[in-house]
N, C-alpha and C positions, 0 to 999 in steps of 0.2 A: 712279390714280383722280385726278380733275380737282381740284385745290386749293379751287376755290369750294364743290363738293359736300362736301369734308371739312370746311371751314369753317361750311358752313349745318347739317350733320348733327351736327357737335360742338357747335354753339351750342344746336341744337334739344334735344340729348340732356342739356345742362346745365340750360338753361332750363325746360324742361316739369317735370322732377321737382323742382327747386327751387320753382317755381310752385305745384305741386300740394301740396308739403309746406306751404308758407306759408299758401296758401289754405284747406287742407283740415284742417289740425292746429293749427299755431301759432295763426293770428289768426282762426280758424273761429269761437270763441265771440265775438270781439270784434265782427267782422263781424254775427254774428247779432244781437247785444245794440244793435247802432247800427241797422241798417235791416233787421232780420229779417223784417217781413212783406212786404218787396219782394222777398226772395230766394226762387227757385224752384227748381224740379230743373234742372240743368246740362241744357243742349240741346248735345249733342255737336258735330253741324254746324258753329255758329259757334264754339265753342270751338277746335275742329281750324283751321279757317278762321284765327281770330286767332292761332293759335302759328305755322301756315305763312307766313302773310304779315308777321307782326311779326319773324320771325326773317329772311326776306328783306330787310326794311328795314334790320335790324340789320346785316346783310354789306354791304349797299349803302351805307350812311350811316357805319358805324362801323368795321368790321374788314376789309372786302375791298381798301382801297386798297393798291398795292404796297408804301406806304411806311409801312404801319400796325405800330407796335410795341407791345408788351404796355402800355407807358405812355399812348400815346396812345387805345388800344381802350380802356383802363380811363376815362380820362377821359371820351372821346367816347361811350363805352357809357352812363356814368352821365347824360351830358346828353341822351342820345337817349331813355333810359328816363323822364327826367325829364320832357321835354317831351309824348311820347307818353302817358304816363299821367297828366301835369296835363291833358291835352286833355280826356280822358275825364272826369276827376273835377270838373273845374271846371264844363264842360258838365254834369255830373249834378247839382253845385252849384246850379246855375242854375234847372234845371229841375224836378228830382225834390223833391218836398215833404218825404221823410223822410232826404234824404241828409245828412251831417253833416260838419262841418269835420274832427274826428278821423280820420273815415274816409277822407276825401280826403287828410289829411296823412299818413296812415300808407302809403297805398297808392302815392302819388306817390313818397314815400321808398323803400317796395319797389321800385317799377318802377325808380328809379334803381340801386339795389344790384343786383338781379337782372340787368339787362341788362348791367350794369358787369362782373359777375361771369361770367355766359354768355358775353358777346362775347370776353372776354379769355381765358377757358377755351379757347373755339372756337378762337381765333387760336394759342394755344400748342399745341393738338393738331394744328392744319394745319401749323404750321411744324415739328412733332415728324415728321409723317406724309410731308408733301409740301413740304419744304424748298422757298424761294423761289429762283428761277434767279439 
């Protein structure tokens, strides 16, 4: 199997369950208490598109380089997650009346952590299943 396909799928299969666990269980009450009336039903198509595109970006900018190591992937995964999640959160703070700093800080931190973990796990799985030539 193509190394990039393994890297992509492994990263996706780590990121999605972790994010669902965090958003759906761990931090659900916090988000509801902070921005409750703004939350609606999850729209599956945009959610799926986000995950599919986000993992493409993670592979391109974090873990897909020939010289990627678990250390560099952990670092750049954290930075990529921080920048991507900060883009959304700070824009939301700027535009949305009921968005809050605690929500932004928690979600930006989570984005850095989950992206670092998922990209590093994806790299380790890819290295194990399809070693670099």
